[in-house]
C-alpha positions, 0 to 999 in steps of 0.5 A: 625403234632402236630398242626393238632393233637391239632386241632383234639383233641380240636374238638373231645373234644368240640363235646364230651362236647356238646354231654354230655351237651345235654344228661344232658339237656335232660335226667338229669336236667328235672327230677332233682327236687329241693325243694325251701324253703322261708319265707312268711310274710302275714299281718293279718295272724292269730296266728294259721297259724304262722309256717304253710307250704304252698306248691306251685306246678306249670305247671304240663303239663301232656301230651305226651311230657315227661314221667309223671311218673316223676310227680307222683314220685315228688308228692309222694316225696312232700307228705312226707313234709306234707304241711298244704296248697297246691296251684297249679298255673295252666297248668295241661295239655299240651292239644292235645286231650281228652287223656289228661283228662285220663292222668290227672285223673291218675296223680291226684290220686297221687296229693299232698293235704294240711292238711288245704286246697288244692287250684288251678287256671287255666293256658293258656294250660288248655284252649286247642287250642289257649287258647280258648276252654272253654269245655277243661277248664271246664273238667280240673276244674271238674277233679281237683274238683273230686280230692279234689282241690278247683279251683278259677276262678276269685274268693276268699275263706277263708281257715282256716283264709287264704283268697286265691284269684284266677285269671283265666288265662290272655291269655284265655277267662275268665280273669275277675279279676275285679269280685274278686278284686272289693271285695278285703278286706285288713283287711284279711290275703290275698294270690293271685294266678295268672298263668301269672306274666304279670298280675302284670303290669295291672291296676286290683289290687285295691291297693292289698298288699301282695304275688302273686304266679305265674308260666307260665315262667318255668324260661325259662327252659334253661339259659346260665350261667351268662346270662338271659334266652333267651326265656320267654313267658312274656312281662316283662322279669324281671318276669323270676323266683323267688322272685321279690319285685314289690315295691308297697306292692306286692311281686311276686314269679314266680315258675320255674315249675315242668313239661316241655313243652319240655323235656329239661332244662339247669341251670333251675331245676324244682321246688316245693316251700315250704313257711313258713307262718309268720306274716307280 
């Protein structure tokens, strides 16, 4: 009898723990935003930009898969940090139909803006079905422009002494990094935005040295303690999250994302990153 009671209690305890873990991963961690602070040394950075704050926001994923009021609330919190630069590294929508344009427009009314510049690139989900719908990407870009976000699509631009290079998405139909990297100038203070970190392993860099800000992976969204995330949408599984020294003068940062493809996270909290600029 004691043995049967023990087994029953152990089983009920295990089931209870599983239920609580599931509720946490569904209802708590997906909305438990973390602000992550890092230093960002940049070669040739003007003295006037030393100490400025650059905020990275990635993978917003506006759509019908979670309550995007959370994104609006997070943007309002981020605005209080008063960033000098804000960069958005792609995937503004989880596209199903044109309803996402209305939803994105609603959210963008609350978007975080930098005092000196606000810049974005596109991700694969911004290209609609099979990452191949140019008209979807064009409409997303237009909405971003209307809200005051400068979108770089294989382009670069100088913003108050910081030269920002933006690649279009690796998986989509307008990935042409050579258009901009053929004009790479290592005498400038450069920062590069690239949604999918797998691009780091391609031969497109023209000896680029400096920081690369990416997203795309969501950090795996769920990660067992002490183990690697089991599902990462990249070929190179070391590009999961956080700061990665590529060993050739490039420093990659993979943002864990603010939004979600599915409303579930475990041990991978959503993130907004704040970099303090310094001379490298």
